N, C-alpha and C positions, 0 to 999 in steps of 0.2 A: 370797511372795518374789519379787524382780523379776529378770527376764533379759533383759539387753540384747542385740540381735541383733549389735551391732558387737562385742561381747566374744567371740561366736562366729564372728567373721570377716567379717560383712557389711560392705561397702565404702560402699555409698549413693551412688555417683557416677552412677547412672542408665544406666550401661552394662555393668558388671560382673554377672554373673548370680548373686545373692545368695541363691537358693534354698537351697542347701545350708546355708548359715549360719542362715538364719530356721528351716529345719526342725531344725536341731540344737538351737537354743534352745527350740524347741516340744518336742521329744523329752526334753529334760533337764527341762524344766518339768513335764511329765506324768510322768516316771519319779520325781520328788521328791514327786509328789502334788498338784501344782498351784501356780498362781501366776500372774503377769502377763509376758508376753513383750512387750517394748517396742521399737517402731520410733521411734528419736528423731527429732524434728523438724529441719527443714531439709535433709533428704536424700530422693533418690529412689532406692528400691530396687527395681532391675529383676530380675523373678523369673520362673522357671518355676513350676509347679504346686506348691502347699505343702498339706499335710494337717494338719487341726486335729485335736486329741485331747482327751480327757476332762480336765476341771478346768483348762483353759488359758484366759486371756484374752489374745486377741491385741489390744494397744492400740497405736493409731496417734497419735502425738503431733500437735498443732498444726504444720503444715508438713510433716509426713511423708507421702510419697506411695510407695504399693506398686503398681508398675506391672508389668502381665502382659507376659511375653515374646512376642516376635513369631514364635518358631518352635513351631509346633503339636506337632512330634514330641516336645517335652518336657512336654506336658500329660498328666495322668491321663486315664484311660479308663474311666469307670464302666460303659459299655455293652460293654467287652471289645473293642472295635474297635482295630485297629492304627492309631495315629495316623500312622505314617510314609506309609500309603498315601494318605492325604487331604493331600497337601502344599497350600500356599495357591494355588499356581499350577498350573492344568491339571487339578485334581481333578473328577470328574464329579459333578454335583449329584444329589441324590435329592428326591423329592417333599416329604417331611416326616420329622421326627425319628422313629425308631423305638426302642422299648424305653427304656432309661435314656440320659441325655445321653452323647453319644460323647467329649466333652471338657469339662474342667472346669479353671478356674484354681485356685480354693480349694475343697478338698473335704474332707468328713468322712462318716465311715460308722461306725456303732454307737459313736459317741462321746456322752457326756452332760456337762452342766454347763459347757459352753465358752461363749464369748462373743467378739464383735469389737465393740471400742469405740474412742472417742477422737474428737479433732477434726480428724484427718488424713483421707486419701482413699485409696481403691483405685481404680486405673484400669486398665480391660479392654483398652486400645490397640486400639480399635475399627478404626482404619484400616488396621491391619496385617491385617486379615481381610475387608475390604470394598472395593469398587470402586464408582465411579459408574455407575449403571445409566441414568440419564437426567439432564435438568437438575433433575429433581425429587428424586431420592432415590438413595441407595447401596444396594448389595445385596451379598451375600457372594460371594466366588470358588468357595466350596465350601458345602455344608449338610449337617449342622447346623455351626454355628460354636461356639466355646467359650461354655459358661455360666460367668458369672463367679463365682458362689458356688452350690455345689450341696453339700447335707448331707443325708444319707439315714439314716433309722433313729435319730435322735438324740432325746434327751429332755433337757428343762429347759435350753433354749439362749436366748441373748439376742443381740441386734444393737442398740447404742445409739450415737447420736450421728454416727457415721462417714458419710462421703460415698462413694457407690458410683456411679462416672461412667465414661463411654464404653463400656459393655459392648456387644460384638459380637453378643451373643444375650441369652437371658434373664439378667437381672441377679442376683436372689436366689431361689433354688428351694430350699425345705425339702420334702422328700418323706419321707413316713412318719414324720414326727416328732411328739412330743407335749410340750406346754408350750413354746410358742415366742413370745418377747417381742420385737417389733420397734419400737422407739421413737425418735422424733426423728432418724431418718437422712434423708439426701437421696440421691435417686437421679437423676442428671443425665445423661441420654443425648440424643444428638444427635436433632433431630427429623426428620432425613431419612435416618435408618440404621434399616432395617426389622428386625422381629422382636426389639426390644430391650424385651421386657416388664420391668417394674419389679420386682414381688414376686408370686410364684407359689406359694402354699402348695398343696401336692398330697398327697392322702391324709393330710393332717395334722389333728391335734386340738388344741383348746385353744390358738387363735392369736390374738394381740392385736397389731395393727398400729395404733400410736397416734402422733399428732402429726408424721407423716411428710410430706415434700414429694418428689412423684415426678413426672418429666418424661421422656416417652420416646416413640418413634415405634412403639409398639404399645400394649397394654393396660398401663395403670399398676398395678392390682391384680387379679390374675386367680386365682379359685380353681380348681383342677383336680383331677381324679382320672384320671391318665394310665394308659393300658394298661400301660407299662412298670413301674409301681410298683403294680399291681394287688393285690398280696399284703397291702398296708397298710390296706384298707378305706376307708371313706367320710372326706370332709373334713367336719369338724362343730366346732361351739362356736368360732366365729369372731367376733371384733369388730374392726371397721375404724372408727376415730374420730378425729376433729379433723385430717384430712390435707387437704393442697392437691394437687390433681392436675391435669396437664396431659399430654394425649395426642393422638396423630393417629388413634387408634383408640377403644377402650372405656376409659373412665377406671375403672369398676368392672365386672368380668364374672364371671360364674359360667358355668363350662363351656366348650365347643368341644372339650375333651378331658375327658369325663365319662363314664367307664365304671362308676364307682361313685356313691354317693349324696353329696348336700350337705344338711347339717341344722344348723339353729340358727346362722343367720347374721345378724348385727346390723351395720348401716351407719349411722353416727350423724355428723351434723355436719360433713361434708366439702364443701369447695368444689372445683368442677369447672370447668375453662376450656379451651377449645381442642380440645375432643373432638367426634368425630362421633357418639359414643353416650355419654351420660353414665353411664346405668346399662344393663347388658345381661345377660340370661340366655339362654344358648344350649344347650339340651339336645338332643343328636342321637346320642348314643353309647350310650345305655342306662341312664344314671343318672337318679336323681329328685331334686327340690329340694323340701325340706319346712322350713316355720317360718323365713322370712326376713323381716327388717324393714328398711326405709329410713326413717330418720327425721331430721327437722331439717336437710335440705340447704338452706342459705341461698341458694345460686346455683349454677345450672348454665348454662354458655353453651357451646352446641354449634356444630359446623360444618354450613353448610347450602350448596347449590349447585345449578345447573342442569345435567341431564345433556347438554343440548346444547351447552353451553360448554366440555365437556372436551376435553382435546387428545388426539390420536391417539397420540403418543409416550409418554404416561404411563399406565401400566396400573393406577395406583392414584389416580386423579385426586380422589376424595373425601377422600384423606389429605393430598395435597400441592398441590392446585390454587392458583394464585395468585389466582384471583378468588373464593375462598371468602369467605363471611361468617359472622359470629357471630349466633346468635338465642337470647334466653334460653328456657329450657324450663319452662313454667308447670306442667308435671305434676310437676316436682320441688319446687314450692312447698308442697307439702302432704305430709302423712305417708301413707306407702305401706307397706302390710303383708299379708303373705299366707304 
């Protein structure tokens, strides 16, 4: 059965907060046992946080834009923090995220068999939460900023065809999930906006990332086992295949937040460009990596530069330096397995 958000009161004018109408359609669909919630094309749906539920397909038609609200106090708080404390202007920054994400635009918890599909786009409204820190990059007025899509402890879930763009922080973060299919999506984040990871499977199993294009100013695809979700065990049984990846950090990374193990990882037939690290394994938090295979990488072009040429006012010169150059990485022209 199809549930049109406009029939539940969505205006789609890019100014009215349509969150209540969209949520009503999702709730009705879930209560009826499942179906498709449709955001019709040709409209911009400006919205506070929404919650996905079991057996619901959130479908964005071609030309539909679901745009995140600029008011952080209207966001879900998976970490239990009071969003009103962290107003966009004047909030004190912290060193790094703790526990679960503090804020999320699209959220799900303990929901199964849902999906986000369609030729439309979800927009994280990045510049509502970031400011220019130098001539080379933007940074957040406060940290952590909203995760665009955070789904926790969900099974048999899918993300197909949709574009996820302009995320102010991590874009797609499935945590503690099993049977996750991410196929043919586009992640299009500005290359001068920091911390905008593309896809971050976290303590998740049986994950397939296939045929995606990811562009972001941090890691394109980063496998994690974060401390905040440590109750869910290792990240394992992951396939990353036929993706095109552009990143100012690592294109494909395992770790940096790895308190649990990573097992049975297959990366195959991906093209990497514009990255300062094509493939990166960084284990420093206690986890182990087992049974990882990188195969058939046809091209890897990474960023290189001279330290003496870095500018004093740019704390991340290897990411944004105007004199950076590309160099093909011959290591990736052969099969790696370990």
